[in-house]
C-alpha beads as a LAMMPS data file, in Angstrom:
LAMMPS data file: protein, C-alpha beads

325 atoms
324 bonds

1 atom types
1 bond types

-500.0 500.0 xlo xhi
-500.0 500.0 ylo yhi
-500.0 500.0 zlo zhi

Masses

1 110.0

Atoms # bond

1 1 1 241.923 -395.829 115.805
2 1 1 245.195 -394.547 115.871
3 1 1 244.872 -394.495 120.050
4 1 1 244.407 -398.198 119.908
5 1 1 247.343 -398.782 117.461
6 1 1 249.697 -396.975 119.575
7 1 1 248.478 -398.230 123.067
8 1 1 247.929 -401.645 121.862
9 1 1 246.598 -404.643 123.811
10 1 1 246.657 -402.698 127.034
11 1 1 243.117 -401.100 125.804
12 1 1 241.727 -404.554 125.676
13 1 1 239.197 -403.398 128.328
14 1 1 238.447 -400.047 126.631
15 1 1 237.838 -402.172 123.279
16 1 1 235.455 -404.387 125.178
17 1 1 233.437 -401.272 126.448
18 1 1 233.390 -399.651 123.115
19 1 1 232.108 -402.801 121.523
20 1 1 229.272 -403.106 124.208
21 1 1 228.477 -399.558 123.726
22 1 1 228.021 -400.002 120.022
23 1 1 226.093 -403.335 120.072
24 1 1 223.860 -401.776 122.918
25 1 1 223.152 -398.881 120.727
26 1 1 221.863 -401.234 117.907
27 1 1 219.930 -403.334 120.462
28 1 1 217.991 -400.222 121.599
29 1 1 217.115 -399.857 117.998
30 1 1 216.405 -403.559 117.448
31 1 1 213.775 -404.209 120.161
32 1 1 211.404 -401.693 118.663
33 1 1 211.528 -403.329 115.209
34 1 1 209.850 -406.182 117.064
35 1 1 207.314 -404.467 119.156
36 1 1 209.226 -405.519 122.121
37 1 1 209.136 -403.242 125.146
38 1 1 212.491 -404.136 126.598
39 1 1 215.908 -402.763 127.425
40 1 1 219.006 -404.352 126.422
41 1 1 220.317 -404.379 130.245
42 1 1 217.026 -406.236 131.183
43 1 1 217.718 -409.063 128.810
44 1 1 219.681 -411.615 130.966
45 1 1 217.102 -411.330 133.701
46 1 1 214.138 -411.565 131.090
47 1 1 215.680 -414.759 129.450
48 1 1 216.408 -416.758 132.641
49 1 1 212.734 -415.902 134.041
50 1 1 211.156 -416.483 130.688
51 1 1 212.864 -419.901 129.861
52 1 1 212.951 -421.274 133.324
53 1 1 210.098 -419.800 135.125
54 1 1 210.087 -418.223 138.905
55 1 1 213.386 -417.538 140.075
56 1 1 214.960 -415.545 143.342
57 1 1 217.001 -412.701 142.799
58 1 1 219.901 -414.547 144.173
59 1 1 219.234 -417.485 141.871
60 1 1 219.137 -415.197 138.852
61 1 1 222.308 -413.389 139.932
62 1 1 224.349 -416.722 140.219
63 1 1 223.335 -417.684 136.633
64 1 1 224.161 -414.557 134.964
65 1 1 227.216 -413.782 136.787
66 1 1 225.977 -410.345 138.119
67 1 1 225.921 -409.007 141.620
68 1 1 223.118 -409.514 143.917
69 1 1 222.377 -405.617 144.165
70 1 1 222.828 -405.156 140.043
71 1 1 220.175 -407.821 139.601
72 1 1 217.759 -406.387 142.448
73 1 1 218.145 -402.839 140.691
74 1 1 217.217 -404.106 137.304
75 1 1 214.320 -406.297 138.603
76 1 1 212.732 -403.102 140.274
77 1 1 212.891 -401.192 137.038
78 1 1 211.122 -404.290 135.314
79 1 1 208.606 -404.429 138.073
80 1 1 207.935 -400.817 137.470
81 1 1 207.272 -401.396 133.872
82 1 1 205.152 -404.128 134.772
83 1 1 207.284 -407.003 132.951
84 1 1 207.966 -408.744 136.096
85 1 1 206.285 -409.205 139.473
86 1 1 207.259 -410.711 142.765
87 1 1 205.690 -413.038 145.538
88 1 1 206.563 -414.669 148.566
89 1 1 208.174 -418.178 148.078
90 1 1 205.613 -420.778 149.388
91 1 1 208.067 -422.891 151.339
92 1 1 210.148 -419.987 152.318
93 1 1 208.452 -416.796 153.392
94 1 1 211.908 -414.903 153.827
95 1 1 212.440 -415.315 149.912
96 1 1 210.542 -413.405 147.109
97 1 1 210.479 -415.164 143.760
98 1 1 210.330 -413.349 140.417
99 1 1 207.978 -414.100 137.476
100 1 1 206.589 -412.799 134.354
101 1 1 203.504 -410.970 134.442
102 1 1 200.845 -410.766 131.603
103 1 1 202.782 -408.286 129.834
104 1 1 206.018 -410.251 130.294
105 1 1 204.582 -413.141 128.688
106 1 1 203.348 -411.311 125.594
107 1 1 207.095 -410.190 125.317
108 1 1 208.125 -413.598 125.543
109 1 1 205.788 -414.870 122.912
110 1 1 206.720 -412.011 120.518
111 1 1 210.313 -412.025 120.977
112 1 1 210.964 -415.566 119.674
113 1 1 211.344 -414.076 115.988
114 1 1 213.910 -411.514 117.102
115 1 1 215.905 -414.244 118.797
116 1 1 216.157 -416.058 115.653
117 1 1 217.038 -413.282 113.515
118 1 1 219.614 -412.017 115.964
119 1 1 221.300 -415.570 116.255
120 1 1 221.581 -415.731 112.614
121 1 1 222.966 -412.225 112.313
122 1 1 225.767 -412.985 114.849
123 1 1 226.506 -416.065 113.413
124 1 1 227.070 -414.605 110.135
125 1 1 229.356 -412.399 111.813
126 1 1 231.313 -415.012 113.449
127 1 1 231.552 -416.931 110.169
128 1 1 233.112 -414.084 108.577
129 1 1 235.611 -413.557 111.154
130 1 1 239.066 -414.867 110.814
131 1 1 238.710 -415.560 114.607
132 1 1 235.569 -416.769 116.190
133 1 1 235.249 -414.233 118.954
134 1 1 232.636 -415.966 120.714
135 1 1 235.229 -418.887 121.578
136 1 1 238.003 -416.445 122.175
137 1 1 236.118 -414.472 124.722
138 1 1 235.108 -417.901 126.466
139 1 1 238.970 -418.939 126.527
140 1 1 239.907 -415.440 127.836
141 1 1 237.326 -415.748 130.391
142 1 1 238.528 -419.358 131.653
143 1 1 242.289 -417.848 131.669
144 1 1 241.014 -414.873 134.020
145 1 1 239.251 -417.440 136.288
146 1 1 242.299 -419.256 136.786
147 1 1 244.258 -416.361 137.460
148 1 1 242.919 -412.563 137.376
149 1 1 244.512 -409.551 135.376
150 1 1 245.340 -407.929 138.870
151 1 1 247.286 -411.089 139.896
152 1 1 249.132 -411.330 136.556
153 1 1 250.137 -407.624 136.702
154 1 1 251.369 -407.928 140.152
155 1 1 253.510 -410.891 138.919
156 1 1 254.836 -408.805 135.847
157 1 1 255.555 -405.878 138.447
158 1 1 257.322 -407.980 140.908
159 1 1 259.263 -409.712 138.023
160 1 1 260.376 -406.511 136.611
161 1 1 261.364 -405.047 139.688
162 1 1 263.267 -408.185 140.654
163 1 1 265.318 -407.757 137.632
164 1 1 266.631 -404.543 139.065
165 1 1 267.690 -406.190 142.610
166 1 1 271.567 -406.869 142.879
167 1 1 272.744 -409.586 145.239
168 1 1 276.470 -408.672 146.230
169 1 1 278.769 -410.025 148.891
170 1 1 279.347 -408.595 152.307
171 1 1 281.289 -405.124 152.328
172 1 1 281.953 -402.964 155.506
173 1 1 280.275 -400.055 154.033
174 1 1 276.998 -401.786 154.343
175 1 1 277.497 -402.446 158.072
176 1 1 275.270 -399.889 159.228
177 1 1 272.537 -401.040 156.851
178 1 1 273.037 -404.509 158.200
179 1 1 272.278 -403.411 161.603
180 1 1 269.443 -400.863 161.032
181 1 1 267.604 -403.330 158.523
182 1 1 267.558 -406.311 161.158
183 1 1 266.947 -403.754 164.194
184 1 1 264.011 -402.064 162.489
185 1 1 262.049 -405.430 162.143
186 1 1 263.077 -406.754 165.132
187 1 1 261.964 -404.051 167.434
188 1 1 258.723 -403.841 165.529
189 1 1 257.679 -407.368 166.757
190 1 1 259.938 -408.294 169.637
191 1 1 262.868 -406.861 171.547
192 1 1 266.566 -406.919 170.873
193 1 1 268.463 -409.703 172.541
194 1 1 272.139 -410.132 173.650
195 1 1 273.088 -412.356 170.540
196 1 1 271.328 -409.568 168.256
197 1 1 273.599 -406.993 169.496
198 1 1 276.695 -409.219 169.229
199 1 1 276.020 -410.064 165.444
200 1 1 274.750 -406.783 164.151
201 1 1 277.364 -404.471 165.961
202 1 1 280.321 -406.706 164.865
203 1 1 279.115 -408.832 161.890
204 1 1 282.938 -409.231 160.777
205 1 1 283.798 -410.866 164.207
206 1 1 280.634 -412.911 164.713
207 1 1 279.796 -414.087 161.294
208 1 1 282.532 -413.451 158.515
209 1 1 285.741 -414.250 160.504
210 1 1 284.053 -417.409 161.725
211 1 1 283.546 -418.745 158.026
212 1 1 280.044 -417.253 157.339
213 1 1 278.703 -414.928 154.693
214 1 1 276.601 -411.987 154.598
215 1 1 274.486 -411.056 151.169
216 1 1 272.901 -407.573 150.576
217 1 1 270.211 -406.994 148.054
218 1 1 270.647 -403.476 146.422
219 1 1 267.957 -401.634 144.515
220 1 1 269.348 -398.948 142.460
221 1 1 272.463 -399.186 144.578
222 1 1 270.705 -398.637 147.777
223 1 1 270.906 -401.712 150.493
224 1 1 267.339 -402.823 150.580
225 1 1 267.721 -406.534 151.957
226 1 1 270.161 -408.548 153.822
227 1 1 270.686 -412.092 154.881
228 1 1 273.346 -414.019 156.567
229 1 1 274.907 -417.497 156.380
230 1 1 276.279 -418.277 159.975
231 1 1 278.827 -421.171 160.295
232 1 1 277.420 -423.472 163.101
233 1 1 280.089 -425.460 165.377
234 1 1 279.327 -428.888 166.866
235 1 1 275.665 -429.083 165.425
236 1 1 273.783 -431.376 163.239
237 1 1 273.514 -428.573 160.695
238 1 1 276.314 -426.841 158.656
239 1 1 275.001 -423.364 158.568
240 1 1 272.383 -421.011 159.892
241 1 1 270.168 -418.952 157.597
242 1 1 269.961 -415.737 159.762
243 1 1 269.405 -412.283 159.963
244 1 1 267.422 -411.765 157.071
245 1 1 265.654 -408.631 156.759
246 1 1 263.854 -406.283 153.913
247 1 1 263.194 -402.838 154.076
248 1 1 259.473 -402.244 154.505
249 1 1 258.846 -400.295 151.716
250 1 1 260.489 -402.867 149.381
251 1 1 258.403 -405.951 150.698
252 1 1 256.247 -407.860 148.190
253 1 1 258.812 -407.472 145.422
254 1 1 260.663 -410.986 145.875
255 1 1 263.610 -409.575 147.420
256 1 1 263.529 -412.190 150.510
257 1 1 263.060 -414.969 148.099
258 1 1 266.095 -413.736 145.900
259 1 1 268.342 -413.449 149.091
260 1 1 267.091 -416.795 150.590
261 1 1 267.827 -418.575 147.240
262 1 1 271.302 -416.902 146.833
263 1 1 272.249 -417.861 150.380
264 1 1 271.388 -421.325 149.771
265 1 1 273.411 -421.085 146.588
266 1 1 276.380 -419.737 148.461
267 1 1 275.968 -422.486 151.271
268 1 1 276.216 -425.142 148.409
269 1 1 279.437 -423.538 147.261
270 1 1 280.950 -424.043 150.684
271 1 1 279.837 -427.658 150.712
272 1 1 277.352 -427.598 153.131
273 1 1 274.461 -430.147 153.064
274 1 1 272.027 -428.946 155.699
275 1 1 270.789 -425.616 156.453
276 1 1 269.248 -424.410 159.746
277 1 1 266.970 -421.424 160.716
278 1 1 265.126 -420.017 163.494
279 1 1 262.052 -417.815 163.545
280 1 1 258.513 -417.140 165.277
281 1 1 255.111 -418.235 163.698
282 1 1 253.871 -414.678 164.178
283 1 1 255.950 -413.850 161.094
284 1 1 253.630 -415.719 158.851
285 1 1 254.938 -414.059 155.364
286 1 1 258.605 -415.362 156.487
287 1 1 257.455 -418.874 157.343
288 1 1 255.683 -419.057 154.189
289 1 1 258.968 -417.828 152.394
290 1 1 261.069 -420.505 154.271
291 1 1 258.792 -423.257 153.166
292 1 1 258.823 -421.953 149.466
293 1 1 262.690 -422.388 149.808
294 1 1 262.320 -425.904 150.960
295 1 1 262.639 -425.678 154.729
296 1 1 260.739 -427.883 156.952
297 1 1 259.827 -427.999 160.543
298 1 1 262.396 -429.512 163.009
299 1 1 262.602 -429.772 166.580
300 1 1 264.943 -430.209 169.680
301 1 1 267.722 -427.428 169.143
302 1 1 269.047 -425.063 171.741
303 1 1 268.172 -421.600 170.751
304 1 1 269.880 -418.330 172.367
305 1 1 266.860 -416.436 171.388
306 1 1 263.584 -415.951 173.696
307 1 1 261.586 -415.164 170.621
308 1 1 262.285 -418.443 168.690
309 1 1 259.125 -420.480 168.630
310 1 1 259.944 -422.535 165.413
311 1 1 263.068 -424.158 164.232
312 1 1 263.377 -425.389 160.409
313 1 1 266.061 -427.260 158.473
314 1 1 266.635 -427.733 154.800
315 1 1 268.636 -430.579 153.291
316 1 1 270.495 -428.947 150.360
317 1 1 270.973 -432.303 148.396
318 1 1 267.021 -432.576 148.101
319 1 1 266.307 -429.071 147.644
320 1 1 264.546 -428.474 144.315
321 1 1 265.697 -425.433 142.529
322 1 1 262.457 -422.950 141.980
323 1 1 262.289 -420.491 139.195
324 1 1 261.404 -417.091 140.349
325 1 1 258.498 -417.062 138.203

Bonds

1 1 1 2
2 1 2 3
3 1 3 4
4 1 4 5
5 1 5 6
6 1 6 7
7 1 7 8
8 1 8 9
9 1 9 10
10 1 10 11
11 1 11 12
12 1 12 13
13 1 13 14
14 1 14 15
15 1 15 16
16 1 16 17
17 1 17 18
18 1 18 19
19 1 19 20
20 1 20 21
21 1 21 22
22 1 22 23
23 1 23 24
24 1 24 25
25 1 25 26
26 1 26 27
27 1 27 28
28 1 28 29
29 1 29 30
30 1 30 31
31 1 31 32
32 1 32 33
33 1 33 34
34 1 34 35
35 1 35 36
36 1 36 37
37 1 37 38
38 1 38 39
39 1 39 40
40 1 40 41
41 1 41 42
42 1 42 43
43 1 43 44
44 1 44 45
45 1 45 46
46 1 46 47
47 1 47 48
48 1 48 49
49 1 49 50
50 1 50 51
51 1 51 52
52 1 52 53
53 1 53 54
54 1 54 55
55 1 55 56
56 1 56 57
57 1 57 58
58 1 58 59
59 1 59 60
60 1 60 61
61 1 61 62
62 1 62 63
63 1 63 64
64 1 64 65
65 1 65 66
66 1 66 67
67 1 67 68
68 1 68 69
69 1 69 70
70 1 70 71
71 1 71 72
72 1 72 73
73 1 73 74
74 1 74 75
75 1 75 76
76 1 76 77
77 1 77 78
78 1 78 79
79 1 79 80
80 1 80 81
81 1 81 82
82 1 82 83
83 1 83 84
84 1 84 85
85 1 85 86
86 1 86 87
87 1 87 88
88 1 88 89
89 1 89 90
90 1 90 91
91 1 91 92
92 1 92 93
93 1 93 94
94 1 94 95
95 1 95 96
96 1 96 97
97 1 97 98
98 1 98 99
99 1 99 100
100 1 100 101
101 1 101 102
102 1 102 103
103 1 103 104
104 1 104 105
105 1 105 106
106 1 106 107
107 1 107 108
108 1 108 109
109 1 109 110
110 1 110 111
111 1 111 112
112 1 112 113
113 1 113 114
114 1 114 115
115 1 115 116
116 1 116 117
117 1 117 118
118 1 118 119
119 1 119 120
120 1 120 121
121 1 121 122
122 1 122 123
123 1 123 124
124 1 124 125
125 1 125 126
126 1 126 127
127 1 127 128
128 1 128 129
129 1 129 130
130 1 130 131
131 1 131 132
132 1 132 133
133 1 133 134
134 1 134 135
135 1 135 136
136 1 136 137
137 1 137 138
138 1 138 139
139 1 139 140
140 1 140 141
141 1 141 142
142 1 142 143
143 1 143 144
144 1 144 145
145 1 145 146
146 1 146 147
147 1 147 148
148 1 148 149
149 1 149 150
150 1 150 151
151 1 151 152
152 1 152 153
153 1 153 154
154 1 154 155
155 1 155 156
156 1 156 157
157 1 157 158
158 1 158 159
159 1 159 160
160 1 160 161
161 1 161 162
162 1 162 163
163 1 163 164
164 1 164 165
165 1 165 166
166 1 166 167
167 1 167 168
168 1 168 169
169 1 169 170
170 1 170 171
171 1 171 172
172 1 172 173
173 1 173 174
174 1 174 175
175 1 175 176
176 1 176 177
177 1 177 178
178 1 178 179
179 1 179 180
180 1 180 181
181 1 181 182
182 1 182 183
183 1 183 184
184 1 184 185
185 1 185 186
186 1 186 187
187 1 187 188
188 1 188 189
189 1 189 190
190 1 190 191
191 1 191 192
192 1 192 193
193 1 193 194
194 1 194 195
195 1 195 196
196 1 196 197
197 1 197 198
198 1 198 199
199 1 199 200
200 1 200 201
201 1 201 202
202 1 202 203
203 1 203 204
204 1 204 205
205 1 205 206
206 1 206 207
207 1 207 208
208 1 208 209
209 1 209 210
210 1 210 211
211 1 211 212
212 1 212 213
213 1 213 214
214 1 214 215
215 1 215 216
216 1 216 217
217 1 217 218
218 1 218 219
219 1 219 220
220 1 220 221
221 1 221 222
222 1 222 223
223 1 223 224
224 1 224 225
225 1 225 226
226 1 226 227
227 1 227 228
228 1 228 229
229 1 229 230
230 1 230 231
231 1 231 232
232 1 232 233
233 1 233 234
234 1 234 235
235 1 235 236
236 1 236 237
237 1 237 238
238 1 238 239
239 1 239 240
240 1 240 241
241 1 241 242
242 1 242 243
243 1 243 244
244 1 244 245
245 1 245 246
246 1 246 247
247 1 247 248
248 1 248 249
249 1 249 250
250 1 250 251
251 1 251 252
252 1 252 253
253 1 253 254
254 1 254 255
255 1 255 256
256 1 256 257
257 1 257 258
258 1 258 259
259 1 259 260
260 1 260 261
261 1 261 262
262 1 262 263
263 1 263 264
264 1 264 265
265 1 265 266
266 1 266 267
267 1 267 268
268 1 268 269
269 1 269 270
270 1 270 271
271 1 271 272
272 1 272 273
273 1 273 274
274 1 274 275
275 1 275 276
276 1 276 277
277 1 277 278
278 1 278 279
279 1 279 280
280 1 280 281
281 1 281 282
282 1 282 283
283 1 283 284
284 1 284 285
285 1 285 286
286 1 286 287
287 1 287 288
288 1 288 289
289 1 289 290
290 1 290 291
291 1 291 292
292 1 292 293
293 1 293 294
294 1 294 295
295 1 295 296
296 1 296 297
297 1 297 298
298 1 298 299
299 1 299 300
300 1 300 301
301 1 301 302
302 1 302 303
303 1 303 304
304 1 304 305
305 1 305 306
306 1 306 307
307 1 307 308
308 1 308 309
309 1 309 310
310 1 310 311
311 1 311 312
312 1 312 313
313 1 313 314
314 1 314 315
315 1 315 316
316 1 316 317
317 1 317 318
318 1 318 319
319 1 319 320
320 1 320 321
321 1 321 322
322 1 322 323
323 1 323 324
324 1 324 325
């Protein structure tokens, strides 16, 4: 067990498999003790049909939590061993019902003593255990139903990588990255417009010098994301959240959210009460991000961009801070 001590709880799946193999090995020896012609993998199907009567493969699969193909394969084996048989449903000729054969009924009678002995043996193991594994597994399954292991690992990966992200203020040395990151996503979906060229070619003149801000996301000192805060004149909103872009290979790491949140905090420090942005509904992940940051759809404002088909606003005083996790 040295491997399990070293690898720890990451091996939980391996340990479950080993435990299953060990118990299956014993089960293969237990059935003959009771003169029962069964295989351990048949048990869930056999139990349902023997206790509840005729069932379709779909009904059995739903009850035991197995896939339809796996149950179908097991049923075929049991039919070949003359434990089960199948017949057309009286009310639905497209459906076959599975039932016990005469041999299956004999097994059902004979296996009751085995059930009683196995239940008592397992109960004693659980009683001797410091922690009741049956209830622990039940709880573990419930937690995985709420959120799978895959989802949980994705979250941890995103959280770990997000801690490597640095949000830094504007520096002229990042100008080329500012232009490249934005131009790349714009040309992927749309065409560069005059307003794009002005801001991307001279960010200091059109953003910084007018009271705006530009923040960069660095990953291992490489600019992988950017977002600007543009001062709005003669407008209901104080600033526009704009020019947000993330390097394609870095998407899915929460960089956009970190940039958006940082820009909102920057706007707060400048005394802003309302933020505005423009986007296009074809950019579904971006729209979801803006909603997560608290932006809501607004209408009726002039835009210099032909690609804009949605405008959104955020009242900072009402914005609820969202923890990254």
